[in-house]
C-alpha positions, 0 to 999 in steps of 0.5 A: 500500499502506498499510504504509510504514515499521515504525519506531517513534518519535514518531507522525505522519501520512503526509498531513501530510507529503504535502500536503492530501487532495482527498477532503475536502469533505463531513462524510462524506468528512472522517469517512473521511479521519480514519478513513484518517488514523488508519490511515496513522498511522506512527511517526516516528523521532528520525533523522527530525526534521531532515527535516521542513523537507525534507518540504515541498520533497518534497511540492511536487516530488513531488505526490500523483497516486498517490492517485487511481491507487490509488484505481483499483487493482486492490487496492482493494476494489469501491465503497471511497470510503474509499481514501486515497492512499498514498506510493510506496516511493522517496518514503517512503524519502526521507521516512524512511529506516528501518533494514534490518529495515524494508527487508527487510520492504518488499522482502518486501511488493514481492516479493509485490505483484510476485507477486500482479500476476503471479498477476492477469495470468496469471489474466486470460490464462488467463481470456481463453484459457478466454473464447476456447474458451468462445466458439468452443464456443458458436459451434460448438454454435450452428452445430450446433443451427441445422444440426440445426434446419434438418435437422429442418425438412427432415425435418418437410417430408418427413414432412409430405408423405409423410403428406399423400400416405398420407392422399390414398391412403387416401381414395381407397382409401376412395372406391373401396371405397365405390364397390365396396359401392354397386355390389355393392348396386345388383347385389344389388338388380338381381339381387333385383328380376329374380328377384321379377319372373322369379317373377311371370311364371312364377307368371302363365305356367302350364306347358303339357303338350302330350300331355295337351292332345292327349289331352284334345282327342282325348277331347273329339272321340270324346265329341263328335257328329261322329265319330258322325255321319260314322260314320252317314253312310258307311252311307247313300245318298251312297256315293260320298262314302266317299273324302272321308269318309275325308279328312275323318275323318283331318283331324278326327283331326289336328285336336286335334294342329294346335290343340295346336301353334297353342296352344303357339305362342301360349303361346310368344309371350305368354311371350315378351311377358310376359318383354320386358315384365318386362325393360323394367320391370326396365331402368326399375327399374334406371334409376330406382335408379341415378338415386337413387343418383347423386342420392345420391352427388352429395348425399354428394360435395356434403357431403364436398367442403364439409367438405374445404373446411372442414377445409382453411380450418381447417387454413389458419387454424391453420397461419396462427395457427401461423407467426404464433406462430413469427414472434412468438417468433423476433422476440421470441428476436431481440429478446432476443439483440439486447438481450443483445448490446447489454448484452454490448458495453457490458459489454465497452466498460465493461471496455475502459474500465476496463482503459485507466483501470487501464493509465493509472493503472498507468503513472502510478504507475509513472512517478511511482515511477520519477521519485521514485526518480530523484530525488537525496537531499541527506539522508545514509542509514546505511550497512548490510550488503550486501543479500542475494539476495532469497529465495524467496517463501513461499506462507503469507507471500503468502496472509497478506499478501493477507489483511492488504491485504484487511482494510486496504481494508475500510471501517470499520463505522460510516462510511456507504458512499458510492455507487462513482463510475463 
């Protein structure tokens, strides 16, 4: 702390009584040292004059390691190279026994410092607990996110399989529908062809009217010369031929019916032959159509197979590209996580080293203060009234003390800022 005493008499510096400052060496550091020296100027009371001879002995007995300790103190603003060294309270009391009012101010400042240290420790404890809870929450959220990603991947795989199955079923149904359409078209063409052939046969084969044909034959028979000739023979000289002539007449009368039967049988056989030839032609035409349809179906199947092969190849290429992209993204994410983990580890190591250094500095300063307070004093101290019990720390006074401490640690506006030593 910079406020060592409130005594007012003769000007003097703590640096003169404590020894040389190791910060002096460069013009910048010299300027900073002079600035700090002017800040650390405290009044030298009249009753402290006989102690000047004793000051050098105390300086030799109490070397100034607290200057380095206070440079790493938590109260020092970051990057402030102009932080000087200050004399601990015990040594300051030895060098300059102050009136009770100054001791009360110092005691108040010490209580403020203790309150600040306790508050800082509590804040650090709360920060550690908060960090632990945040880390646990982040770990839990990461586990939940990984579980959700795994479940999402499983659902995507199941949905992909279902979609592929539905696509296969749809293609099969479309193929069956196309096959049914082709079969229906083939049957329609065959029926149309059969009807055309039947109409042609019916047009070629006229209907035979048996009764009319027989009547025409009978009228032709009556109009012919044969019946009249047979009638004239019955009145001739050949009387014994009468019965044979009757038989011949009856045979001639039955001849039109026999001829019509023969003609009908001939027409029936002719019609059957024509129908057989028509059926054979229909069969040949159907076979031709089936061959053409088979050839067309083969060409369509080949084209479809080529298209499916191209589609599968494109799908495989897209899937390979996607998997490659995902692998690259995952690799980049892992690299970022590794870099972040390395940076965090370095930061934690740096914080641990700083904490160790601060702890070592605090221990050194505490040991120095204890040693300084434990040294016997040859200078008689004025006897004052009995100390009162420590009052309750005032919050407003504590804040004002913090503000003054921070303002006292700010570097001067004209001095150049030196780089902070790590």
